[in-house]
C-alpha positions as CSV (number, residue, x, y, z in Angstrom):
1,X,2.7,-15.8,20.1
2,X,2.2,-12.1,20.8
3,X,2.6,-10.0,17.7
4,X,3.8,-6.4,17.7
5,X,1.4,-3.6,16.8
6,X,3.4,-3.1,13.6
7,X,3.1,-6.7,12.6
8,X,-0.7,-6.6,13.3
9,X,-1.1,-3.5,11.2
10,X,0.9,-5.1,8.4
11,X,-1.4,-8.2,8.5
12,X,-4.5,-6.0,8.5
13,X,-3.3,-3.8,5.6
14,X,-2.2,-6.8,3.6
15,X,-5.6,-8.4,3.9
16,X,-7.4,-5.2,3.0
17,X,-5.2,-4.6,0.0
18,X,-5.7,-8.1,-1.4
19,X,-9.4,-8.1,-0.5
20,X,-9.9,-4.7,-2.3
21,X,-8.5,-6.2,-5.5
22,X,-10.8,-9.2,-5.2
23,X,-13.9,-7.3,-4.3
24,X,-13.2,-4.9,-7.2
25,X,-12.6,-7.6,-9.7
26,X,-15.2,-10.2,-8.7
27,X,-17.7,-8.4,-6.6
28,X,-18.7,-9.3,-3.0
29,X,-20.7,-12.4,-3.8
30,X,-18.0,-14.0,-6.0
31,X,-15.1,-13.1,-3.8
32,X,-13.7,-16.2,-1.9
33,X,-11.9,-15.8,1.4
34,X,-9.6,-18.7,0.6
35,X,-8.3,-16.9,-2.4
36,X,-7.7,-13.7,-0.5
37,X,-5.7,-15.4,2.3
38,X,-3.8,-17.5,-0.3
39,X,-2.7,-14.4,-2.2
40,X,-1.9,-12.6,1.1
41,X,0.0,-15.6,2.3
42,X,-2.0,-15.5,5.6
43,X,-4.7,-17.7,7.1
44,X,-8.5,-17.6,7.3
45,X,-8.0,-17.3,11.0
46,X,-6.3,-13.9,10.5
47,X,-9.4,-12.7,8.6
48,X,-11.8,-13.9,11.4
49,X,-9.5,-12.5,14.1
50,X,-9.2,-9.0,12.7
51,X,-12.5,-8.6,10.8
52,X,-14.9,-11.3,12.1
53,X,-16.2,-12.3,8.7
54,X,-16.1,-11.7,5.0
55,X,-18.6,-8.9,5.6
56,X,-16.4,-7.3,8.2
57,X,-13.5,-7.4,5.8
58,X,-15.6,-5.9,3.1
59,X,-16.7,-3.1,5.4
60,X,-13.1,-2.4,6.4
61,X,-12.2,-2.1,2.7
62,X,-15.2,0.1,2.0
63,X,-14.2,2.4,4.9
64,X,-10.6,2.7,3.5
65,X,-12.0,3.6,0.1
66,X,-14.3,6.2,1.6
67,X,-11.4,7.7,3.5
68,X,-9.4,7.9,0.3
69,X,-12.3,9.7,-1.5
70,X,-12.8,12.1,1.4
71,X,-9.1,13.0,1.4
72,X,-9.1,13.6,-2.3
73,X,-12.2,15.8,-2.1
74,X,-10.7,17.8,0.7
75,X,-7.4,18.2,-1.1
76,X,-9.1,19.3,-4.4
77,X,-11.5,21.6,-2.7
78,X,-8.7,23.4,-1.0
79,X,-7.2,24.4,-4.4
80,X,-10.0,26.8,-5.2
81,X,-11.0,30.0,-3.5
82,X,-14.4,30.1,-5.2
83,X,-16.7,27.6,-3.6
84,X,-18.9,27.5,-6.7
85,X,-16.2,26.1,-9.0
86,X,-14.5,22.8,-9.1
């Protein structure tokens, strides 16, 4: 079954959202893929298809967090005209 780009993005985002909670709460080593997919109401196949592995999923979550931090820094830095103040 061919999925639309929107459905694919929803699957990816759902996995990353649930995985982020698990990695934050349990750490990488104690996070279990079966628990992530169960909570996300998806399959392990979805994880392997989109991320290749638990490590790939973790790296995708990390990239999302880094992007959020970068956006926050950029937003906040734009509020001051003095580069030496925060």
